C-alpha positions as CSV (number, residue, x, y, z in Angstrom):
1,M,-20.8,-43.0,10.3
2,T,-17.7,-44.9,8.3
3,T,-15.9,-47.7,9.9
4,Q,-12.4,-47.3,10.5
5,L,-9.9,-50.3,9.5
6,P,-8.2,-52.5,11.3
7,T,-4.8,-50.8,12.6
8,T,-2.1,-53.1,10.8
9,S,1.4,-53.1,10.4
10,D,1.7,-54.5,7.0
11,V,-0.3,-52.8,4.3
12,P,-3.8,-54.0,4.3
13,V,-5.3,-55.8,1.7
14,I,-9.5,-55.3,1.9
15,R,-11.7,-57.4,1.4
16,T,-15.0,-55.8,-0.2
17,D,-16.9,-58.7,-2.5
18,F,-18.0,-61.7,-0.9
19,S,-19.8,-63.5,-3.4
20,D,-17.0,-66.0,-4.2
21,Q,-14.7,-67.9,-1.6
22,Q,-13.1,-69.9,-3.6
23,A,-11.4,-66.8,-5.6
24,W,-10.7,-65.2,-2.7
25,E,-8.6,-67.9,-1.0
26,E,-6.8,-67.5,-5.3
27,V,-6.1,-64.1,-4.5
28,K,-4.4,-64.3,-1.0
29,A,-2.6,-66.9,-2.8
30,G,-1.5,-65.5,-5.1
31,I,-0.4,-62.0,-3.2
32,S,1.1,-64.5,-0.7
33,W,3.7,-66.4,-4.1
34,V,6.8,-66.1,-1.8
35,T,9.4,-65.6,-5.0
36,P,12.2,-67.6,-5.9
37,D,15.0,-64.9,-4.2
38,E,12.3,-65.6,-1.4
39,F,10.6,-62.1,-1.2
40,E,7.0,-62.1,-0.2
41,A,4.3,-59.2,0.4
42,C,4.5,-58.1,3.7
43,V,-0.3,-57.7,4.0
44,S,-2.9,-58.1,6.1
45,F,-5.6,-59.2,5.2
46,V,-8.1,-57.2,5.6
47,D,-11.6,-60.2,5.6
48,D,-14.7,-58.5,7.4
49,P,-18.5,-58.3,5.6
50,V,-18.9,-54.9,7.7
51,F,-16.9,-53.6,4.1
52,A,-18.7,-55.3,1.5
53,G,-19.7,-53.4,-1.5
54,K,-17.4,-50.3,-0.5
55,T,-14.9,-48.7,-2.7
56,A,-12.2,-46.9,-2.8
57,T,-12.9,-43.8,-1.7
58,D,-14.6,-45.2,1.3
59,L,-11.7,-47.4,2.4
60,L,-9.5,-43.8,1.9
61,E,-12.1,-42.8,4.7
62,A,-12.1,-45.4,6.7
63,G,-8.8,-44.2,7.7
64,P,-5.5,-46.5,6.2
65,D,-2.5,-45.2,8.1
66,R,-0.8,-43.2,5.8
67,N,2.1,-42.4,8.4
68,T,2.6,-46.1,8.1
69,H,2.2,-47.2,4.7
70,A,2.4,-46.2,1.6
71,L,-0.9,-48.2,-0.4
72,M,-3.7,-50.1,0.5
73,L,-5.3,-53.1,-1.7
74,V,-9.2,-53.4,-2.3
75,V,-10.4,-57.0,-3.5
76,D,-13.0,-55.7,-4.9
77,E,-16.4,-57.3,-7.6
78,I,-13.9,-56.5,-10.6
79,T,-11.7,-59.2,-8.9
80,I,-13.1,-61.5,-7.9
81,R,-15.3,-62.5,-11.2
82,S,-12.8,-61.9,-13.3
83,P,-10.5,-65.1,-13.9
84,E,-7.1,-62.5,-13.6
85,H,-8.3,-61.6,-10.2
86,P,-6.6,-58.3,-11.0
87,I,-6.2,-56.4,-7.4
88,L,-6.8,-52.9,-7.4
89,V,-3.6,-50.8,-5.8
90,V,-4.0,-47.5,-4.2
91,D,-1.5,-44.9,-3.4
92,L,-2.3,-43.6,-0.5
93,G,-0.3,-40.4,-0.7
94,S,2.3,-38.1,0.9
95,E,2.2,-34.7,2.7
96,P,3.2,-32.2,1.7
97,S,7.2,-30.7,2.0
98,P,7.9,-27.5,1.5
99,A,11.5,-27.8,3.3
100,H,12.2,-30.2,0.0
101,D,10.0,-28.4,-2.9
102,W,8.2,-31.2,-2.6
103,P,3.7,-30.5,-3.7
104,G,3.3,-34.4,-1.9
105,E,0.4,-35.7,-3.9
106,P,-3.2,-36.5,-3.3
107,A,-4.5,-39.7,-2.3
108,G,-6.7,-41.4,-4.7
109,R,-4.4,-42.4,-7.9
110,S,-4.7,-46.6,-9.0
111,F,-4.4,-48.8,-11.5
112,R,-4.7,-53.0,-11.0
113,A,-2.2,-55.2,-10.4
114,L,-2.3,-59.5,-10.6
115,P,-2.3,-61.5,-7.6
116,H,1.4,-62.2,-8.4
117,T,3.2,-58.8,-8.8
118,I,1.6,-57.3,-5.4
119,Q,5.4,-58.6,-3.8
120,E,6.9,-56.7,-5.5
121,I,5.1,-53.6,-6.0
122,E,4.4,-53.9,-1.9
123,N,7.8,-54.1,-1.3
124,N,9.0,-51.1,-3.1
125,L,6.7,-48.7,-2.5
126,S,6.4,-49.1,1.0
127,I,10.1,-48.7,1.5
128,A,10.5,-45.7,-1.2
129,N,12.5,-47.6,-3.2
130,M,10.9,-46.9,-6.7
131,D,7.7,-44.4,-7.2
132,W,3.9,-44.5,-8.0
133,E,4.8,-43.9,-12.1
134,E,7.1,-47.1,-12.6
135,F,4.6,-49.5,-11.8
136,A,1.7,-46.8,-12.9
137,E,4.1,-47.3,-15.9
138,G,3.9,-51.1,-15.9
139,I,0.4,-51.5,-17.3
140,D,-1.7,-52.5,-19.6
141,S,-3.9,-51.2,-22.3
142,D,-6.5,-51.8,-20.0
143,G,-5.1,-50.6,-16.9
144,V,-3.8,-54.0,-15.2
145,R,-0.6,-54.6,-14.4
146,R,0.3,-57.8,-15.6
147,E,4.2,-58.2,-15.2
148,H,6.3,-58.2,-12.4
149,M,9.8,-56.9,-13.0
150,I,12.2,-60.0,-12.4
151,Y,9.7,-63.0,-12.8
152,G,7.7,-61.3,-15.9
153,R,4.2,-63.1,-16.6
154,V,2.2,-66.0,-14.6
155,E,2.9,-67.6,-16.9
156,D,6.7,-67.5,-16.9
157,L,6.5,-68.2,-13.0
158,D,6.7,-71.8,-13.8
159,S,10.6,-71.8,-15.4
160,Y,11.6,-70.2,-11.5
161,E,10.1,-72.9,-9.6
162,D,12.4,-75.5,-8.2
């Protein structure tokens, strides 16, 4: 039996690796970064050991609310063990719309993104201001998005602090 994801009004950030509490806190702090323009990611942290070891496929089966959210974020072993903490960003797909000649998009496309880029990704995908491809095209050769479109790389953030 699959454990259902909790219903959240904000995009779920699901923790699946519980091996390093300090790394989890660093990931949460990075995701919670507020931009100099006062934008922040609208997320709900799901910190429940019942999801330990679950894959993105498992979590898709656990029922993220596709009517409410465009994506889910997974903090897995790769996120926790890497010093950069790249978070798995998973597309929840879209329903076909024959009236608009849109075939829909299956759930499960993914890439990784550093915590400080999550605000931009979540904000824009949640309101359909930008498309998945616009973010996926900005990934490095190892599949990780390291740059915020406005604020650059994490090392550039110091120049934006007051």
